[in-house]
FIGU-316319 format. One record per residue: x, y, z of N, C-alpha, C in turn; residue in three letters. Coordinates in steps of 0.02 Angstrom, whole numbers, plus 32768, in hexadecimal, padded with zeros to 4 digits. Example, Ala and Ser with C-alpha at 12.3 -4.5 7.8 and 13.67 -1.06 7.14 Angstrom:
<filos>
82947EE4818682677F1F818682947F5B8186ALA 82827F90816282AC7FCB816582858002818ASER 
</filos>
This chain:
<filos>
FD631FC6E795FD651F8DE7BFFD221F89E7E5UNK FCF61FB8E7D9FCAD1FAEE7FCFC7B1F8CE7E6UNK FC851F67E7ACFC4E1F38E798FC431EFFE7BFUNK FC0D1EDAE7A9FC051E9DE7D4FC3A1E6BE7D7UNK FC421E52E815FC7C1E18E817FC5B1DDDE822UNK FC571DB3E7EFFC3D1D6BE7F8FC6D1D44E81EUNK FCA61D56E829FCD41D2FE85CFCEA1D67E887UNK FD021D5BE8C8FD191D8AE8F3FD591DB7E8D3UNK FD4C1DF6E8DAFD7F1E20E8B8FD971E50E8EDUNK FDD21E57E908FDE81E80E93DFDE11EC7E92FUNK FDE81ED7E8E7FDEB1F22E8DBFDA21F3AE8C4UNK FD791F11E8C2FD361F25E8B0FD0D1F45E8E3UNK FCF31F80E8DAFCCA1FA6E90BFC871F87E91DUNK FC731F69E8E4FC301F3EE8ECFC3B1F08E913UNK FC691EE7E906FC7F1EA6E931FC8B1EBCE97CUNK FCAC1EF0E985FCBD1F02E9C8FC701F1DE9ECUNK FC401F3AE9C3FC051F44E9D9FBDE1F09E9EAUNK FBDF1ED8E9C6FBBF1E97E9D1FBD31E75EA16UNK FC181E78EA1EFC2E1E56EA57FC251E7DEA9BUNK FC0A1EB6EA8EFBFC1EE3EACEFBAB1ED2EAE5UNK FB861EA2EABAFB4B1E92EAD0FB491E6BEB10UNK FB1F1E76EB42FB161E50EB80FAF51E10EB6FUNK FB0F1DDCEB8DFAEF1D9DEB88FAE81D7BEBD1UNK FAAF1D58EBDBFAAA1D35EC22FADC1CFFEC2AUNK FAF31CFCEC67FB221CCEEC78FB161CB5ECBAUNK FB2D1C7BECD3FB2A1C5CED17FB741C51ED34UNK FB831C68ED6DFBBB1C57ED8CFBC91C11ED9CUNK FC021BFAED97FC101BB2EDA0FC2C1BA6EDDFUNK FC4B1BDCEE04FC711BD6EE40FC691C16EE67UNK FC771C18EE9BFC711C54EECFFCAC1C89EEB0UNK FC9B1CC5EE9FFCCA1CF2EE8DFCD71D23EEC2UNK FD101D31EEE4FD181D5AEF10FD2B1DA3EEF7UNK FD141DD4EF12FD211E13EF03FD0B1E2AEEB9UNK FCD31E04EEA7FCBE1E10EE5BFC731E24EE60UNK FC5C1E34EE99FC1B1E4DEEA0FC0A1E87EE74UNK FC3B1EADEE67FC301EF2EE37FC171EE0EDFAUNK FC1B1E9DEDE7FC081E8FED9DFBB91E91ED95UNK FB9B1E89EDD2FB561E8BEDD0FB351EC7EDFCUNK FB1F1EFCEDDAFB0A1F38EDFBFAD71F2BEE32UNK FAAD1EF9EE2DFA811EEEEE5AFA961EC5EE9BUNK FAD81EB0EE9BFAF51E83EEC9FB101EB3EF08UNK FAF31EAAEF3DFB061ED3EF7AFB421EB8EFA1UNK FB621E7BEF93FB9F1E66EFB2FBD41E72EF7DUNK FC0E1E65EF9CFC4E1E6FEF6CFC5B1E2EEF4AUNK FC3A1DF3EF5BFC4B1DB4EF37FC151D9CEF10UNK FC1E1D71EEDDFBEB1D56EEB6FBE71D03EEC7UNK FBB21CF1EEE1FBAC1CA9EEF1FBAA1C81EEB7UNK FBB11C3AEEC1FBAD1C0EEE7EFB631C05EE75UNK FB511BFCEE33FB151BF7EE17FAEA1C3AEE18UNK FB0D1C6FEE12FAF11CBBEE15FAE91CCAEDCDUNK FAAD1CE1EDB9FA9C1CF1ED79FAB21D3EED6DUNK FAD11D49ED39FAE51D90ED28FAEA1D94ECDFUNK FAED1DD5ECCEFAF41DE8EC81FB331E07EC7DUNK FB5B1DEBEC4FFB9C1E04EC3CFBAA1E19EBEFUNK FBD11E45EBDCFBE21E4EEB96FC021E0EEB7CUNK FBEF1E06EB39FC071DC8EB1AFC551DC2EB1FUNK FC791DF7EB16FCC41DEDEB0EFCDB1DCFEB52UNK FCBB1DDEEB88FCCE1DC5EBC6FCD01D73EBC9UNK FC9E1D57EBB3FC951D0FEBACFCC01CEBEB77UNK FCC71D18EB48FCFD1D00EB10FD3F1CF6EB25UNK FD561D1FEB52FD961D2AEB67FDAE1CF7EBA4UNK FD771CD9EBC3FD881CB5EC00FDA81C77EBE8UNK FDD31C56EC17FDF51C1EEC11FDC31BE4EC13UNK FDCA1BB7EBDFFDA11B7DEBCCFDB31B4AEC03UNK FDF01B46EC18FE041B0EEC46FDE31B1AEC8DUNK FDD91B59EC9BFDBF1B69ECDBFD901BA9ECDEUNK FD521B95ECAFFD1F1BCFECA6FCFA1BECECE8UNK FCF01C24ECEEFCCE1C3CED26FC811C4CED1DUNK FC721C46ECE0FC351C5BECC9FC161C27EC94UNK FBDE1C15EC95FBB41BEEEC69FB8C1C18EC3AUNK FB971C23EBFEFB6A1C4EEBD2FB2C1C2CEBC6UNK FAF31C4FEBCBFAB01C37EBC3FA901C59EB81UNK FA631C39EB64FA471C56EB26FA171C88EB32UNK FA191CC6EB0FF9EB1CFEEB20F9A91CE3EB04UNK F9761D05EB1DF9341CF4EB0CF91A1CF8EAC2UNK F93D1D28EAA4F9311D29EA5CF9491CF4EA34UNK F96F1CC3EA4FF9871C85EA2AF95C1C49EA49UNK F9351C57EA74F90E1C1EEA98F8E91BF6EA6EUNK F8CA1BC0EA88F89B1B95EA61F8581BBEEA57UNK F8431BEFEA87F80B1C14EA84F80D1C37EA42UNK F8411C5EEA36F8471C8DEA05F8531C62E9C0UNK F8701C29E9C3F8751BFDE98AF8321BF5E963UNK F8021BDEE990F7BE1BD3E97EF7A11C19E958UNK F7AD1C51E977F7991C94E958F7B41CA2E91DUNK F7FB1C8EE914F8181C94E8CDF8051C63E899UNK F7EC1C22E8B8F7D31BF6E889F7831C0BE86DUNK F7681C28E898F7201C40E887F7211C76E84CUNK F7431CA6E851F7531CDBE823F7901D01E83AUNK F7C81CF0E818F8031D17E82BF8031D5CE807UNK F7DE1D68E7D8F7E61DADE7B6F7C31DE0E7E6UNK F7931DBDE814F76C1DEDE83DF7931E0AE877UNK F7C41DE3E889F7ED1DF0E8C8F8171E2DE8B3UNK F81C1E5BE8E0F84A1E9BE8DBF88E1E8BE8FAUNK F8B81E70E8E4F8F61E56E8F5F9221E8BE90FUNK F91E1ECCE8EDF93D1F02E906F92F1F18E94AUNK F8EE1F12E955F8D71F2AE9A1F8EF1EF5E9D2UNK F8F61EADE9BCF90E1E80E9EBF95A1E88E9FBUNK F9811E8CE9CCF9C71E96E9D0F9E21EB5E991UNK FA061EE7E992FA291F04E951FA561ED6E937UNK FA781EA9E955FAA31E7DE935FA901E33E941UNK FA501E20E931FA311DE2E938FA5C1DA8E91EUNK FA6E1DB3E8DFFA971D7AE8BCFADB1D6FE8CFUNK FB011DAEE8D9FB471DA6E8EFFB4B1D8CE93AUNK FB1F1DA8E963FB1C1D95E9ADFB071D47E9AAUNK FAE31D33E985FACA1CE7E98AFAFD1CC3E96FUNK FB2C1CD6E93CFB671CB0E91FFB9C1CA7E95DUNK FBA41CDBE983FBD01CD3E9BFFBB11CA0E9ECUNK FB7B1C9EE9F8FB5B1C77EA30FB531C2CEA19UNK FB611C1AE9D9FB601BD8E9BDFB951BACE9DFUNK FBD01BCAE9F8FC051BA8EA15FBEE1B8DEA5CUNK FBBC1BB2EA82FBA01B9EEABEFB691B62EAB8UNK FB4F1B60EA78FB0E1B3CEA72FB1C1AF2EA58UNK FB191AC5EA88FB341A82EA6FFAF81A5FEA4FUNK FABF1A74EA53FA841A5BEA2EFA7C1A72E9E6UNK FAA11AA2E9D3FAA41AC1E98EFA5E1AD9E97FUNK FA381AF4E9B2F9EE1B0AE9A6F9FD1B51E98DUNK FA2F1B7AE9A6FA361BBFE992FA4E1BC6E946UNK FA771B97E930FA911BA0E8E9FA561B85E8C1UNK FA2B1B57E8CFF9F31B47E89FF9BF1B86E8A9UNK F9BB1BA1E8E0F98A1BDBE8DDF99D1C15E8B3UNK F9E11C23E8B4F9FC1C58E891F9F41C48E841UNK FA001C0CE830FA031BF8E7E6F9B71BF8E7CAUNK F9831BD6E7F1F9441BD6E7DDF9231C1BE7DBUNK F92C1C4AE816F9151C93E80DF9341CB5E7D4UNK F9781CAFE7CBF9951CD4E79BF97A1CC8E74FUNK F9691C89E746F94E1C6DE701F90B1C8EE6F6UNK F8E61C87E731F8961C9AE723F8951CEFE71CUNK F8C11D14E743F8BE1D53E73BF8DA1D7CE703UNK F90F1D59E6E3F9261D6AE6A5F8FC1D70E674UNK F8CC1D3AE670F8971D41E639F86E1D86E645UNK F85A1D95E67DF8301DD6E683F8641E12E67EUNK F89B1E0CE68DF8C71E45E68AF8D51E55E63CUNK F8DC1E25E611F8DE1E2CE5CDF8A11E4FE5B2UNK F8661E35E5C9F8301E56E5A6F82D1E9BE5BDUNK F8371EB3E5FBF83C1EFCE615F8661F25E5EDUNK F8A01F05E5D5F8D21F2DE5B5F8B51F46E572UNK F88D1F18E552F8701F29E511F8311F51E512UNK F80E1F58E549F7CC1F77E54EF7C91FAAE57FUNK F7F11FAEE5B7F7F01FE0E5E8F82F2006E5F2UNK F8202048E5F2F8652079E5F9F874207CE645UNK F8B22092E64CF8CA20A3E698F89F20CDE6BFUNK F88720FAE69BF85F212DE6B9F81E211CE6D1UNK F80520E1E6BFF7BD20C6E6D2F7C32085E708UNK F7F7207EE71AF800204AE74DF838204FE782UNK F8192042E7BFF844204CE7FDF880201BE7FEUNK F8B02022E7DDF8E91FF3E7CCF9091FDCE813UNK F911200BE83DF93D2000E87BF91C1FCEE8A1UNK F8D91FCAE8A5F8B81F96E8D9F8A41F61E8A9UNK F89D1F60E867F88D1F21E844F8C01EF7E83CUNK F8FD1F14E830F93C1EF2E81FF96E1EF6E859UNK F9991EC2E85CF9D41EC7E87CFA0E1EDEE84EUNK FA491EE3E872FA7C1F02E84AFA901EEAE7FFUNK FA9D1EA9E7FCFAAC1E89E7C2FA6C1E91E78BUNK FA331E8AE7A6F9F71E94E77CF9ED1ED6E75BUNK F9F91F08E78BF9FD1F53E76CFA331F5EE73AUNK FA691F3BE742FA9E1F49E710FA8B1F26E6CAUNK FA691EF4E6D0FA4E1ECAE692FA151EF4E676UNK F9E61F07E6A6F9B31F33E690F9C61F79E668UNK F9F31F97E681FA101FD9E65BFA2C1FC4E61FUNK FA5C1F8EE61DFA7D1F7CE5DFFA461F5DE5A9UNK FA171F48E5BFF9DD1F28E594F9BE1F62E573UNK F9A81F95E59AF9871FD1E589F9B31FF7E556UNK F9F12005E560FA21201BE532FA241FF6E4ECUNK FA2C1FB5E4F6FA341F91E4BCF9F91F92E490UNK F9BF1F91E4A9F97D1F90E490F96B1FD1E46AUNK F988200AE48BF981204CE466F9B32049E42BUNK F9E62036E437FA1B2030E400F9FC2012E3BFUNK F9E31FCFE3D8F9C81FB1E39BF9851FD5E370UNK F9601FF3E3A1F925201CE381F9492059E358UNK F9792075E371F99220AFE348F9B32096E30DUNK F9D82058E311F9F7203AE2D5F9BD2022E2A2UNK F97F2009E2B4F9511FF7E28BF92D2036E268UNK F92D2069E294F91420B1E271F94320C6E238UNK F97F20C6E24EF9AE20DAE224F9B220ADE1DCUNK F9AA2070E1E6F9AF2043E1ADF971204CE185UNK F9342059E1A3F900206BE17BF90720A9E153UNK F92220DDE16CF92D2121E152F95A2114E11BUNK F99720F2E125F9C620E0E0F0F99E20B3E0B1UNK F97B208DE0BEF95A2066E088F928208BE061UNK F90620B4E083F8D920E6E05EF9032115E038UNK F93D2136E04BF963215BE025F9882135DFEEUNK F99420FDDFF7F9B420D7DFC1F97B20D0DF8DUNK F94520BFDFA0F90D20AADF69F8FC20EDDF4BUNK F8FB2125DF66F8F02170DF3CF9272170DF0CUNK F9662168DF24F9A92176DEFCF99F2145DEBFUNK F9922109DECAF98220D9DE92F95920F3DE60UNK F9212102DE79F8E12117DE4CF8F4215BDE20UNK F9192189DE3EF93121C1DE1DF96221ADDDE5UNK F991217DDDF8F9C0216CDDC0F99D2147DD90UNK F9692125DD97F9442106DD61F921213ADD33UNK F900216BDD56F8DA219CDD37F90C21CBDD00UNK F95121D5DD1FF98521F4DCFAF99421D3DCB4UNK F99B2191DCC4F9AC2156DC8DF9732154DC52UNK F9322165DC6AF9002156DC39F9042184DBFAUNK F8FA216FDBC4F90121A0DB83F8C521D1DB81UNK F8CF220BDB5EF89E2237DB5AF85E221BDB30UNK F8242226DB45F7EB2213DB23F7DA21D2DB33UNK F7FA21B2DB67F7E8216EDB7CF7A5216CDB9BUNK F77D213CDB82F732213EDB93F729213ADBE4UNK F7552118DC01F74F210DDC42F75E2153DC6CUNK F7842176DC4DF79C21B1DC6AF76821EADC5FUNK F74021E4DC1FF70C2214DC20F6CE2203DC49UNK F6C121C0DC59F68E21B0DC84F6A121C9DCCBUNK 
</filos>
């Protein structure tokens, strides 16, 4: 149950970890006796329009009919970063920005009325998958800082890609050995069938 959860999965440890990520929020009303939510707040209350960071699961569970917080888009999904991804998405170390870049972004799309986050996720993934495929074929795990280069799902794909590429190389080598051994066996059978004194045999 620990694999990537492309839709929310209550029993997935990875999904639980994603929802623990803190996202910026703004209070929509005065919240009495809730000052403890902000470690920097010196009073026991939170005033309206107060900026605070909360775990994602908190804002996911709030009552939509009477929301207390407005979820804001983290900087890594902002227009400024979108331009960076456009310039060269493969150069960005997504793992250093956020370990769960894609899954967190998919959660945040429900709060993004302009659909800019979903478009950013799609274009970034399409561009980076090309480079990821090349790295699987030409670079080993030991020669790449995978943790900072890739985020969670990319690391899974990179690991599987490297394994698949190695299995294919091993299969090709085994096939070549099998072909050579078969050719040798065929040649031996031909020699055994050749009559004694065959001019070709004497040569």
